[in-house]
N, CA, C and O atoms as a GROMACS GRO file, in nm:
protein
  436
    1CYS      N    1   8.768  10.101   8.861
    1CYS     CA    2   8.797   9.961   8.840
    1CYS      C    3   8.664   9.877   8.887
    1CYS      O    4   8.590   9.919   8.977
    2LEU      N    5   8.641   9.758   8.820
    2LEU     CA    6   8.545   9.670   8.873
    2LEU      C    7   8.617   9.548   8.915
    2LEU      O    8   8.703   9.501   8.840
    3SER      N    9   8.590   9.495   9.023
    3SER     CA   10   8.646   9.382   9.063
    3SER      C   11   8.552   9.261   9.113
    3SER      O   12   8.454   9.298   9.178
    4VAL      N   13   8.564   9.143   9.095
    4VAL     CA   14   8.498   9.030   9.138
    4VAL      C   15   8.584   8.925   9.193
    4VAL      O   16   8.704   8.914   9.170
    5ILE      N   17   8.508   8.842   9.275
    5ILE     CA   18   8.571   8.721   9.329
    5ILE      C   19   8.523   8.589   9.278
    5ILE      O   20   8.403   8.566   9.293
    6MET      N   21   8.592   8.506   9.225
    6MET     CA   22   8.543   8.378   9.160
    6MET      C   23   8.634   8.290   9.209
    6MET      O   24   8.753   8.319   9.203
    7ALA      N   25   8.592   8.169   9.263
    7ALA     CA   26   8.655   8.052   9.319
    7ALA      C   27   8.758   8.110   9.411
    7ALA      O   28   8.865   8.051   9.399
    8ARG      N   29   8.760   8.201   9.494
    8ARG     CA   30   8.848   8.255   9.600
    8ARG      C   31   8.971   8.341   9.525
    8ARG      O   32   9.072   8.376   9.586
    9SER      N   33   8.952   8.365   9.400
    9SER     CA   34   9.046   8.435   9.336
    9SER      C   35   8.986   8.574   9.299
    9SER      O   36   8.867   8.581   9.268
   10ALA      N   37   9.072   8.694   9.301
   10ALA     CA   38   9.020   8.821   9.252
   10ALA      C   39   9.054   8.842   9.118
   10ALA      O   40   9.159   8.801   9.070
   11TYR      N   41   8.959   8.914   9.049
   11TYR     CA   42   8.968   8.962   8.902
   11TYR      C   43   8.936   9.096   8.907
   11TYR      O   44   8.848   9.137   8.982
   12CYS      N   45   9.005   9.175   8.828
   12CYS     CA   46   8.985   9.315   8.833
   12CYS      C   47   8.978   9.358   8.662
   12CYS      O   48   9.042   9.293   8.580
   13LEU      N   49   8.907   9.457   8.630
   13LEU     CA   50   8.892   9.522   8.495
   13LEU      C   51   8.864   9.671   8.510
   13LEU      O   52   8.816   9.720   8.612
   14GLY      N   53   8.897   9.741   8.399
   14GLY     CA   54   8.864   9.885   8.397
   14GLY      C   55   8.981   9.968   8.363
   14GLY      O   56   9.071   9.922   8.293
   15PHE      N   57   8.985  10.088   8.409
   15PHE     CA   58   9.087  10.189   8.395
   15PHE      C   59   9.207  10.154   8.468
   15PHE      O   60   9.195  10.140   8.590
   16ASN      N   61   9.330  10.138   8.410
   16ASN     CA   62   9.444  10.079   8.477
   16ASN      C   63   9.572  10.181   8.486
   16ASN      O   64   9.687  10.138   8.484
   17SER      N   65   9.545  10.304   8.497
   17SER     CA   66   9.662  10.402   8.500
   17SER      C   67   9.775  10.371   8.584
   17SER      O   68   9.888  10.389   8.538
   18HIS      N   69   9.758  10.322   8.713
   18HIS     CA   70   9.850  10.299   8.795
   18HIS      C   71   9.862  10.153   8.867
   18HIS      O   72   9.888  10.137   8.986
   19ASN      N   73   9.837  10.049   8.769
   19ASN     CA   74   9.842   9.914   8.804
   19ASN      C   75   9.739   9.873   8.906
   19ASN      O   76   9.754   9.772   8.976
   20GLN      N   77   9.633   9.954   8.916
   20GLN     CA   78   9.519   9.903   9.011
   20GLN      C   79   9.448   9.796   8.977
   20GLN      O   80   9.386   9.731   9.061
   21VAL      N   81   9.450   9.767   8.850
   21VAL     CA   82   9.372   9.646   8.793
   21VAL      C   83   9.464   9.511   8.764
   21VAL      O   84   9.424   9.397   8.788
   22THR      N   85   9.597   9.543   8.705
   22THR     CA   86   9.667   9.427   8.677
   22THR      C   87   9.776   9.393   8.766
   22THR      O   88   9.889   9.368   8.724
   23ALA      N   89   9.741   9.393   8.899
   23ALA     CA   90   9.838   9.360   8.987
   23ALA      C   91   9.896   9.234   8.982
   23ALA      O   92   9.824   9.135   8.966
   24GLY      N   93  10.034   9.225   8.993
   24GLY     CA   94  10.086   9.093   8.982
   24GLY      C   95  10.144   9.065   8.834
   24GLY      O   96  10.218   8.970   8.813
   25ASP      N   97  10.109   9.143   8.748
   25ASP     CA   98  10.169   9.141   8.620
   25ASP      C   99  10.274   9.250   8.592
   25ASP      O  100  10.247   9.354   8.533
   26LYS      N  101  10.400   9.218   8.639
   26LYS     CA  102  10.511   9.319   8.627
   26LYS      C  103  10.524   9.368   8.496
   26LYS      O  104  10.521   9.288   8.402
   27GLY      N  105  10.540   9.504   8.476
   27GLY     CA  106  10.570   9.563   8.353
   27GLY      C  107  10.436   9.592   8.267
   27GLY      O  108  10.442   9.647   8.157
   28ARG      N  109  10.313   9.550   8.330
   28ARG     CA  110  10.200   9.576   8.246
   28ARG      C  111  10.112   9.668   8.311
   28ARG      O  112  10.068   9.642   8.423
   29SER      N  113  10.082   9.782   8.247
   29SER     CA  114   9.998   9.884   8.285
   29SER      C  115   9.909   9.945   8.180
   29SER      O  116   9.895  10.066   8.164
   30ASP      N  117   9.838   9.834   8.094
   30ASP     CA  118   9.757   9.889   7.994
   30ASP      C  119   9.659   9.985   8.053
   30ASP      O  120   9.603   9.964   8.161
   31LEU      N  121   9.640  10.092   7.981
   31LEU     CA  122   9.533  10.169   8.025
   31LEU      C  123   9.404  10.136   8.045
   31LEU      O  124   9.340  10.175   8.143
   32LYS      N  125   9.353  10.056   7.944
   32LYS     CA  126   9.225   9.995   7.968
   32LYS      C  127   9.235   9.846   7.960
   32LYS      O  128   9.292   9.790   7.866
   33GLN      N  129   9.177   9.782   8.062
   33GLN     CA  130   9.190   9.641   8.075
   33GLN      C  131   9.032   9.595   8.057
   33GLN      O  132   8.956   9.599   8.154
   34ILE      N  133   8.993   9.559   7.946
   34ILE     CA  134   8.856   9.535   7.905
   34ILE      C  135   8.817   9.385   7.941
   34ILE      O  136   8.698   9.357   7.941
   35LEU      N  137   8.902   9.296   7.968
   35LEU     CA  138   8.858   9.175   8.006
   35LEU      C  139   8.907   9.155   8.160
   35LEU      O  140   9.000   9.225   8.200
   36PRO      N  141   8.846   9.062   8.244
   36PRO     CA  142   8.881   9.043   8.383
   36PRO      C  143   9.028   8.988   8.386
   36PRO      O  144   9.061   8.896   8.310
   37THR      N  145   9.109   9.041   8.468
   37THR     CA  146   9.235   8.990   8.480
   37THR      C  147   9.268   8.940   8.638
   37THR      O  148   9.255   9.016   8.733
   38ARG      N  149   9.307   8.815   8.649
   38ARG     CA  150   9.331   8.769   8.772
   38ARG      C  151   9.457   8.826   8.852
   38ARG      O  152   9.568   8.832   8.799
   39VAL      N  153   9.435   8.865   8.974
   39VAL     CA  154   9.518   8.910   9.055
   39VAL      C  155   9.614   8.804   9.094
   39VAL      O  156   9.569   8.708   9.158
   40LYS      N  157   9.741   8.807   9.062
   40LYS     CA  158   9.828   8.691   9.072
   40LYS      C  159   9.897   8.696   9.220
   40LYS      O  160   9.927   8.802   9.275
   41GLY      N  161   9.917   8.577   9.269
   41GLY     CA  162   9.982   8.578   9.394
   41GLY      C  163   9.910   8.571   9.532
   41GLY      O  164   9.960   8.567   9.645
   42LEU      N  165   9.780   8.572   9.495
   42LEU     CA  166   9.697   8.565   9.630
   42LEU      C  167   9.594   8.456   9.606
   42LEU      O  168   9.540   8.435   9.497
   43LYS      N  169   9.573   8.387   9.719
   43LYS     CA  170   9.459   8.284   9.727
   43LYS      C  171   9.381   8.306   9.837
   43LYS      O  172   9.417   8.378   9.930
   44ASP      N  173   9.258   8.240   9.832
   44ASP     CA  174   9.147   8.272   9.940
   44ASP      C  175   9.099   8.399   9.966
   44ASP      O  176   9.056   8.428  10.078
   45VAL      N  177   9.104   8.490   9.858
   45VAL     CA  178   9.037   8.614   9.873
   45VAL      C  179   8.886   8.620   9.902
   45VAL      O  180   8.800   8.572   9.827
   46SER      N  181   8.858   8.691  10.030
   46SER     CA  182   8.717   8.694  10.048
   46SER      C  183   8.658   8.809  10.038
   46SER      O  184   8.535   8.809  10.044
   47ASP      N  185   8.726   8.927  10.023
   47ASP     CA  186   8.658   9.053   9.993
   47ASP      C  187   8.768   9.150   9.916
   47ASP      O  188   8.890   9.141   9.933
   48ILE      N  189   8.701   9.243   9.829
   48ILE     CA  190   8.798   9.337   9.754
   48ILE      C  191   8.706   9.474   9.752
   48ILE      O  192   8.583   9.478   9.748
   49SER      N  193   8.789   9.575   9.756
   49SER     CA  194   8.732   9.706   9.744
   49SER      C  195   8.807   9.796   9.657
   49SER      O  196   8.928   9.798   9.678
   50CYS      N  197   8.758   9.878   9.557
   50CYS     CA  198   8.829   9.951   9.463
   50CYS      C  199   8.812  10.090   9.517
   50CYS      O  200   8.702  10.132   9.553
   51GLY      N  201   8.927  10.164   9.522
   51GLY     CA  202   8.924  10.302   9.556
   51GLY      C  203   8.969  10.406   9.436
   51GLY      O  204   8.946  10.378   9.319
   52GLY      N  205   9.024  10.509   9.470
   52GLY     CA  206   9.084  10.616   9.367
   52GLY      C  207   9.213  10.549   9.313
   52GLY      O  208   9.315  10.576   9.377
   53TYR      N  209   9.225  10.477   9.221
   53TYR     CA  210   9.341  10.433   9.149
   53TYR      C  211   9.426  10.335   9.250
   53TYR      O  212   9.548  10.325   9.248
   54PHE      N  213   9.344  10.268   9.335
   54PHE     CA  214   9.401  10.160   9.418
   54PHE      C  215   9.306  10.055   9.447
   54PHE      O  216   9.188  10.076   9.420
   55THR      N  217   9.341   9.947   9.498
   55THR     CA  218   9.253   9.842   9.527
   55THR      C  219   9.314   9.764   9.674
   55THR      O  220   9.432   9.743   9.699
   56LEU      N  221   9.211   9.732   9.749
   56LEU     CA  222   9.233   9.659   9.870
   56LEU      C  223   9.180   9.528   9.855
   56LEU      O  224   9.075   9.510   9.793
   57LEU      N  225   9.255   9.424   9.913
   57LEU     CA  226   9.202   9.283   9.912
   57LEU      C  227   9.210   9.222  10.057
   57LEU      O  228   9.299   9.254  10.137
   58GLN      N  229   9.118   9.138  10.083
   58GLN     CA  230   9.111   9.082  10.219
   58GLN      C  231   9.115   8.934  10.184
   58GLN      O  232   9.053   8.896  10.084
   59THR      N  233   9.188   8.842  10.263
   59THR     CA  234   9.198   8.700  10.241
   59THR      C  235   9.103   8.640  10.345
   59THR      O  236   9.057   8.704  10.440
   60ALA      N  237   9.078   8.516  10.320
   60ALA     CA  238   8.997   8.447  10.441
   60ALA      C  239   9.054   8.442  10.579
   60ALA      O  240   8.983   8.442  10.679
   61ASP      N  241   9.178   8.438  10.580
   61ASP     CA  242   9.232   8.451  10.712
   61ASP      C  243   9.260   8.578  10.765
   61ASP      O  244   9.336   8.589  10.862
   62GLY      N  245   9.198   8.693  10.702
   62GLY     CA  246   9.200   8.819  10.775
   62GLY      C  247   9.300   8.902  10.746
   62GLY      O  248   9.306   9.010  10.804
   63ARG      N  249   9.406   8.861  10.642
   63ARG     CA  250   9.505   8.970  10.600
   63ARG      C  251   9.461   9.056  10.501
   63ARG      O  252   9.371   9.023  10.424
   64VAL      N  253   9.523   9.174  10.497
   64VAL     CA  254   9.481   9.278  10.380
   64VAL      C  255   9.606   9.313  10.307
   64VAL      O  256   9.717   9.329  10.357
   65PHE      N  257   9.570   9.324  10.170
   65PHE     CA  258   9.675   9.346  10.076
   65PHE      C  259   9.629   9.478   9.999
   65PHE      O  260   9.510   9.504   9.987
   66SER      N  261   9.725   9.558   9.949
   66SER     CA  262   9.681   9.675   9.855
   66SER      C  263   9.780   9.679   9.756
   66SER      O  264   9.891   9.628   9.771
   67PHE      N  265   9.732   9.756   9.626
   67PHE     CA  266   9.823   9.772   9.531
   67PHE      C  267   9.765   9.883   9.443
   67PHE      O  268   9.644   9.905   9.447
   68GLY      N  269   9.847   9.953   9.366
   68GLY     CA  270   9.804  10.070   9.287
   68GLY      C  271   9.872  10.187   9.302
   68GLY      O  272   9.994  10.185   9.310
   69LYS      N  273   9.801  10.307   9.310
   69LYS     CA  274   9.853  10.436   9.325
   69LYS      C  275   9.887  10.466   9.486
   69LYS      O  276   9.796  10.460   9.569
   70GLY      N  277  10.016  10.498   9.522
   70GLY     CA  278  10.042  10.528   9.651
   70GLY      C  279  10.035  10.671   9.715
   70GLY      O  280  10.053  10.684   9.836
   71GLN      N  281  10.010  10.772   9.639
   71GLN     CA  282   9.996  10.907   9.663
   71GLN      C  283   9.921  10.912   9.782
   71GLN      O  284   9.824  10.838   9.798
   72TYR      N  285   9.964  11.007   9.882
   72TYR     CA  286   9.901  11.041   9.999
   72TYR      C  287   9.891  10.915  10.096
   72TYR      O  288   9.814  10.912  10.192
   73GLY      N  289   9.971  10.816  10.064
   73GLY     CA  290   9.985  10.696  10.166
   73GLY      C  291   9.851  10.613  10.153
   73GLY      O  292   9.825  10.530  10.240
   74ARG      N  293   9.771  10.631  10.053
   74ARG     CA  294   9.635  10.549  10.052
   74ARG      C  295   9.650  10.399  10.060
   74ARG      O  296   9.560  10.326  10.102
   75LEU      N  297   9.779  10.353  10.014
   75LEU     CA  298   9.798  10.197  10.020
   75LEU      C  299   9.837  10.144  10.167
   75LEU      O  300   9.838  10.024  10.193
   76GLY      N  301   9.866  10.232  10.251
   76GLY     CA  302   9.893  10.191  10.390
   76GLY      C  303  10.012  10.115  10.398
   76GLY      O  304  10.017  10.029  10.486
   77ARG      N  305  10.121  10.131  10.314
   77ARG     CA  306  10.250  10.056  10.320
   77ARG      C  307  10.358  10.124  10.359
   77ARG      O  308  10.465  10.064  10.351
   78GLY      N  309  10.358  10.253  10.407
   78GLY     CA  310  10.458  10.328  10.453
   78GLY      C  311  10.527  10.397  10.352
   78GLY      O  312  10.643  10.430  10.373
   79SER      N  313  10.466  10.425  10.233
   79SER     CA  314  10.542  10.526  10.136
   79SER      C  315  10.423  10.578  10.056
   79SER      O  316  10.306  10.557  10.087
   80GLU      N  317  10.466  10.652   9.946
   80GLU     CA  318  10.368  10.711   9.859
   80GLU      C  319  10.397  10.665   9.711
   80GLU      O  320  10.345  10.714   9.610
   81GLU      N  321  10.492  10.558   9.716
   81GLU     CA  322  10.525  10.498   9.590
   81GLU      C  323  10.419  10.410   9.540
   81GLU      O  324  10.371  10.328   9.618
   82ASP      N  325  10.372  10.416   9.406
   82ASP     CA  326  10.300  10.323   9.339
   82ASP      C  327  10.339  10.181   9.337
   82ASP      O  328  10.454  10.147   9.308
   83GLN      N  329  10.242  10.093   9.370
   83GLN     CA  330  10.285   9.960   9.388
   83GLN      C  331  10.203   9.869   9.287
   83GLN      O  332  10.080   9.865   9.286
   84ALA      N  333  10.298   9.788   9.192
   84ALA     CA  334  10.225   9.709   9.103
   84ALA      C  335  10.199   9.570   9.158
   84ALA      O  336  10.129   9.490   9.096
   85GLU      N  337  10.255   9.540   9.275
   85GLU     CA  338  10.231   9.401   9.321
   85GLU      C  339  10.154   9.417   9.451
   85GLU      O  340  10.171   9.516   9.523
   86PRO      N  341  10.070   9.317   9.482
   86PRO     CA  342   9.995   9.320   9.608
   86PRO      C  343  10.098   9.307   9.728
   86PRO      O  344  10.187   9.222   9.720
   87GLY      N  345  10.089   9.384   9.833
   87GLY     CA  346  10.160   9.403   9.940
   87GLY      C  347  10.082   9.392  10.075
   87GLY      O  348   9.988   9.470  10.092
   88MET      N  349  10.113   9.309  10.167
   88MET     CA  350  10.036   9.304  10.300
   88MET      C  351  10.046   9.412  10.383
   88MET      O  352  10.157   9.461  10.404
   89LEU      N  353   9.943   9.460  10.436
   89LEU     CA  354   9.940   9.564  10.537
   89LEU      C  355   9.985   9.517  10.666
   89LEU      O  356   9.954   9.402  10.695
   90GLU      N  357  10.046   9.579  10.743
   90GLU     CA  358  10.102   9.538  10.874
   90GLU      C  359  10.008   9.574  10.969
   90GLU      O  360  10.044   9.661  11.048
   91ILE      N  361   9.873   9.519  10.985
   91ILE     CA  362   9.774   9.559  11.074
   91ILE      C  363   9.735   9.432  11.149
   91ILE      O  364   9.642   9.438  11.230
   92GLY      N  365   9.799   9.319  11.126
   92GLY     CA  366   9.768   9.189  11.192
   92GLY      C  367   9.665   9.104  11.105
   92GLY      O  368   9.617   9.157  11.005
   93ASP      N  369   9.633   8.988  11.136
   93ASP     CA  370   9.554   8.919  11.055
   93ASP      C  371   9.410   8.886  11.114
   93ASP      O  372   9.352   8.779  11.092
   94ASN      N  373   9.357   8.989  11.192
   94ASN     CA  374   9.223   8.970  11.251
   94ASN      C  375   9.123   9.077  11.194
   94ASN      O  376   9.033   9.125  11.263
   95VAL      N  377   9.144   9.111  11.068
   95VAL     CA  378   9.060   9.216  10.996
   95VAL      C  379   8.911   9.160  10.978
   95VAL      O  380   8.900   9.042  10.946
   96LYS      N  381   8.823   9.219  10.991
   96LYS     CA  382   8.684   9.185  10.960
   96LYS      C  383   8.618   9.240  10.838
   96LYS      O  384   8.537   9.173  10.774
   97ALA      N  385   8.657   9.371  10.802
   97ALA     CA  386   8.606   9.427  10.684
   97ALA      C  387   8.700   9.536  10.639
   97ALA      O  388   8.772   9.597  10.719
   98ILE      N  389   8.696   9.562  10.495
   98ILE     CA  390   8.774   9.665  10.431
   98ILE      C  391   8.684   9.748  10.356
   98ILE      O  392   8.575   9.708  10.316
   99SER      N  393   8.733   9.870  10.337
   99SER     CA  394   8.664   9.969  10.247
   99SER      C  395   8.784  10.060  10.187
   99SER      O  396   8.884  10.098  10.249
  100ALA      N  397   8.753  10.087  10.051
  100ALA     CA  398   8.848  10.186   9.991
  100ALA      C  399   8.763  10.301   9.946
  100ALA      O  400   8.655  10.282   9.890
  101GLY      N  401   8.814  10.426   9.973
  101GLY     CA  402   8.743  10.561   9.924
  101GLY      C  403   8.831  10.617   9.810
  101GLY      O  404   8.925  10.560   9.756
  102ALA      N  405   8.788  10.727   9.788
  102ALA     CA  406   8.862  10.799   9.669
  102ALA      C  407   9.014  10.818   9.714
  102ALA      O  408   9.103  10.800   9.632
  103TRP      N  409   9.041  10.853   9.840
  103TRP     CA  410   9.192  10.877   9.872
  103TRP      C  411   9.227  10.814   9.995
  103TRP      O  412   9.325  10.856  10.056
  104HIS      N  413   9.155  10.713  10.042
  104HIS     CA  414   9.184  10.658  10.159
  104HIS      C  415   9.128  10.516  10.166
  104HIS      O  416   9.043  10.477  10.086
  105GLY      N  417   9.178  10.440  10.262
  105GLY     CA  418   9.140  10.297  10.280
  105GLY      C  419   9.089  10.287  10.428
  105GLY      O  420   9.137  10.369  10.507
  106ALA      N  421   9.007  10.207  10.469
  106ALA     CA  422   8.970  10.173  10.599
  106ALA      C  423   8.956  10.033  10.623
  106ALA      O  424   8.917   9.958  10.534
  107VAL      N  425   8.989   9.986  10.753
  107VAL     CA  426   8.969   9.840  10.798
  107VAL      C  427   8.894   9.839  10.935
  107VAL      O  428   8.905   9.933  11.014
  108VAL      N  429   8.820   9.732  10.958
  108VAL     CA  430   8.758   9.701  11.090
  108VAL      C  431   8.820   9.590  11.136
  108VAL      O  432   8.819   9.488  11.066
  109THR      N  433   8.881   9.590  11.255
  109THR     CA  434   8.932   9.470  11.321
  109THR      C  435   8.854   9.422  11.430
  109THR      O  436   8.888   9.321  11.492
   0.00000   0.00000   0.00000
């Protein structure tokens, strides 16, 4: 997936097999998203990182959200369920940086 931030909103495009691109669009999991799609429900996005079938977003106030494929717990939300909606990670609001790898995510507090 490719992601960009414009006007403090996140936009994603690319391969979308697990809703890692079209978060916030319930019931929508087009395999290819060839136009940028706004991630709904989040404002003041300051950073974004794409991993293996999942996406991490950071807001200006230091909160972190994840969505996409949940296998192996890569979303950090307490389950292995795929998540089509952005959900906040329970790690506080003092996050300085985020990074998504193939099978894992990392944050710096």
